[in-house]
Structure formats: structure tokens, C-alpha cells
N, C-alpha and C positions, 0 to 999 in steps of 0.2 A: 825946389821941384819934385814935383811924384814921379817916379819910371810911370811909363808908360804900363799898363795891364801884358804878361802875355797871351800870346793869340792861342786859340787851340789847335792841336793837333790832328791835320786831318784824318788820322786813324780812328779820330773818337765816330762812334757809329749816329752819333747825330750831328752833328756839327752843325753850326749857325757861322754863314761870313759875312753876312750881315752885320756887322758890328764894329767897322774901322771906320772912324771915326776923323773928320780934318785936324778935332783936337791932339787926339791920339800920333796922327804924322807930326803934328808941331813938338808934341816930345819927343818925338826921339830926329827930328832937326836939328833943332835943339843939344841933345842929347849927343850925338853925331858929331857936333860942330868942331870942327878939326881937326876929328879921326878920320886919316888917310882911308882912302876906299877899301884895299884889302883887310888892312886892321877889321876896321867895321863889318863887313864882312865873315871875316874870319871869327866874328865876336857872334854875330845874329846866327850862322848857317850852325853852328858848333854849339850853338846856348837857346834863347828864348822859340826860336823859329824852329830848329832844327823840327821837321818832319811835316810843316806847314806852311813850307814855303815852296816856289818852283819858279826857273830861271825857263823865259821866253827869248831863244832867238833865232831870229834871223841866216842866222851865219853871213852876212855880210859880206862889207868890207872890210869894219875895224870888231867885230866878233870875236878877235881871239883873243881878246886885252880881256872882254871882265869876264867871259868863261876859262880863259886860264884860271881870274882868281878865284872865281868858283871850285874851280878842281883843286887847286892850290888849299881852300877849303875844308871842301867834302868835296872829293869826287861823284857823291851817290848822290848829291841833291837831282833832281827830276828837271830837264830841258827839254822844253816845248819846241818843236819845230812845227809850223804849220808849212803843209806844200799846198800849195793854192791850185796844185796841176798848169800852173802858168809862170812856173822858176825856169832860172836858167839852169841847163845843164850843168854847166860849171860850178853854180852853188853848191848844187846834189851831191856830185864828188867831194869838195871842196868840204863841205858835212861832214862826210862820212869822215876823211880825212882826218879832218881837225878832231874831231869826238876821238879818235881812234890816237891821236897823236897824244891828246890830253888826260887820255886814262878814263875816260865818261863813261859813266855804269850805267845812268839808267836815261838816255835818249825816245821823246816820246812825240811820235808824228802824226801829225792831221793831219784829216784831209778834207775836202768838201763832204758834205751831205749830196751820195749821190742822186736822191731824187730832187733836192732841192735843186741841184743843177738842169736835170731836162724839162722840171718845170719853166727857170727861171732863166736859164744860158744855158738853152740847147741847143746853139751853134755854138758855142765856147768862142761869142764875140763880140758881149756886154762889155768887156773893157775902152772897147771903140766909142762908147756914144753914153756909157753911163757906171762909169770908174767909179762909184761912192756905190754905186749895186755889187756892180762886180765883187767888190773891198769885201761887204758884209758878206756875201755870201760863199764868197771864200779864203778868209782871211778871217773874221772877227766872229761870223758864228762857230766857227770849229775852234777859237782859240775860246768864246764861249765855254766849251765842251771840256775842252782842258783844264780848263782852270778853276772843273766846279770841288769842289772840295778842297784846294785850296784855301787860308786866310791871306797871302801877304807871294809878291808875285816881285823877283827880278827884270826889270826894264834897260834898256843900252842906249837909252837914247842922252844925248850933251846937251847941251845948251846951243855951242855954236855951230850947231848942224844948220840949225835954218832961226829967220827972222821971228817965228813963231815958236820959238825952245829958249828964248833968250835967259827968261828969266823962269829956269825948271828948278824948284827942287827936290833935295837928295829923294826926299819922302812925303806921300799924300796922299790919300787916300781917295779911292776912286772902285763905286760899285760895291760898298762895303771892304773891300779888301784894303791891303796895307800895299801898296806900289812905290818898290826902291829902284831911282837910280842912279846908284854908284859914281856913272863914270859922268853924272849931269855940270862939273863947274869943270873936265876936263878938253885942253885944246890938242889943236890937229898934232904939235910939236911933241905934247904930252906922250898923248896914244904913239906916234914914232918908235919917241925913247922908247917906251915900255916894249914894242914890236923889237927894237934893237936889241935891246937886256937878254929876253926871256928866246931871243933866235925863233921867234912865231912866221911861222906860215903866211903870205899875205895871201890876200880872195885874187884870183888869174884877173879874175875882170880889171882887178887896178888898173893894173897895165895900159887898157886901154881904153883910160879914161873914166872907168868905170865909180866914182868917188861915192856913192850909195845906192844900192842895188836891192832892187824890188824883182816885181815878177817880169819877163822877159819884154812882151808886147807894150809895159808901162814904164821900161827905165830906161835912155839914153848920155850918154855922154853926159860929162858936167866941159863946160869952158871958162877959159880961163878968167877969173874977176868973178863968178857968180856961188853962189850956196852951193855948199855941199850936193846938197838933197832938190836941185834947180832940174836934175836930171828924172826927175819924180815926174811923173803922167803931167812932160812935157804937153803944156798949148793947154789944157786944163785949168778953172781954176779949181784945183787941193795941192792943199799940202802933206796931208797924213793920209796913211787909213779906210784908219775908222775905230780901233782898236783901242788910243787912248783917249780917254772924253765923254765916250759912248760906248751902247751895247752894243748888242743883235738887235735890229729890224727886224721882226717876220714880215710884214709888210712888203719889203724888199724884195 
């Protein structure tokens, strides 16, 4: 099988990020089948994707595992955090402490466009009646800006987190970019073992029953027997924030 073409660097002046196809993603999937996530990231971040890839992190309950792997491969990889301005204070403190601990050199924080907030969420309460619209203006649009110029990005999604993620591949083509889910096939015991092996700090809200941590108004503790993401948008028919599988809708 022919190897997939190298993706262009974000430093090229006329970069075209609308090039990655499902066939490209499938080729990466086959090429790295059976290769552990740390080794896979080591090859990609210091090889063909160097300079053209960013990591996106919520600095949530399990984020330290993936960020530790990325830092071990290349601590200069840009790490994008979207501050929706509805985050837990504990998350912001954990973000700064973890970035310092891992030696991340390029933490990039993106926020919602204040003009959009004034027009579409002036009271700051859109989350309570239209969580999709709230996520679109506070998370999806800022991430679209953050990823401009990158050909690939790394996501922390895992197949065990929810029923909607059980068939999650490690490589996807989305919006013309390569999206990598290095921990797609990891389960909770494997993550816990990695935390212990590398003595990584846990998010402070985990001890209070928060298994998946997003914005404060839309996150609640998880009950015994529930999916890890059951505490997100409780009471709404919503399971994802919108950054996976769709783009920013300027009409929202």
C-alpha cells in the first residue's frame, strides 16, 4: 500500500488545508495499525506532520495522558484551549499547572468573539435554552479560528466515553484536515494505569464525581453506571459540543 502524501506545513504562505480525504485517513489508519499511541505520535510529530499539526485539549479529566505523550514527543507542538468563558475555575488552574508540569511551550488560548457574544448571547444564558447555539459561538467558532492554517489536529476522544464514540477510528478526515484520535481504543483502566505510571496530576473535579468536564453550567457529576459523558448537557438531547463532525454555522 502506498504511503499517504505528506501534509503541507502551516508555514507555507499559500497553504491549502482542504486536501485530506477519507482515503488518506484510511491509509494512515492501516499504516499505524498495532502501533502504540506514544510511538505513533513520536513518528508523526517529529516526522511528516511536524509544523503542520496542533493538539486541541479541554484540559479535562483525562487530558493529562495525551498531553504527556505529546510533550514527550515534541513539547513545542501548539496546544489549543478554547476558553468559552463558562469554564470551571478549577479547569483554568489545572490547565496552567499541567502545562507548566509538562513543559508545553506553545499553549494557545482562544475565546469567543465578543461582538458575536453581544449579538447572540448578550445575557450569557444561551446555554440554558439553546446549548447547541451556545457551543457554536463559544467553542466551535473559536476553534475554527485556532485551526486556521493547520493541516492536522489531535483530539482526545476515546471510544469508551459514550455510545456515540464506540466505533471511533484513530484517523479521520474532517473539513479537509486530518484528525487524529490517538486514544480511540484506550479504556479507563489503561488511562488510570498511565496516570499512575507517570505520576500525572488529576483534575481536581474528578474527586467530586465529574468524569467528563466541560463548561460549568452544562456539566454535572456522573452517577454510578452512567456513561462518562452522561453529566454533559444533562436534560438536553445533546451528547457532543459540535466541534466533531460539523463546522461553525454563522447563522447560529
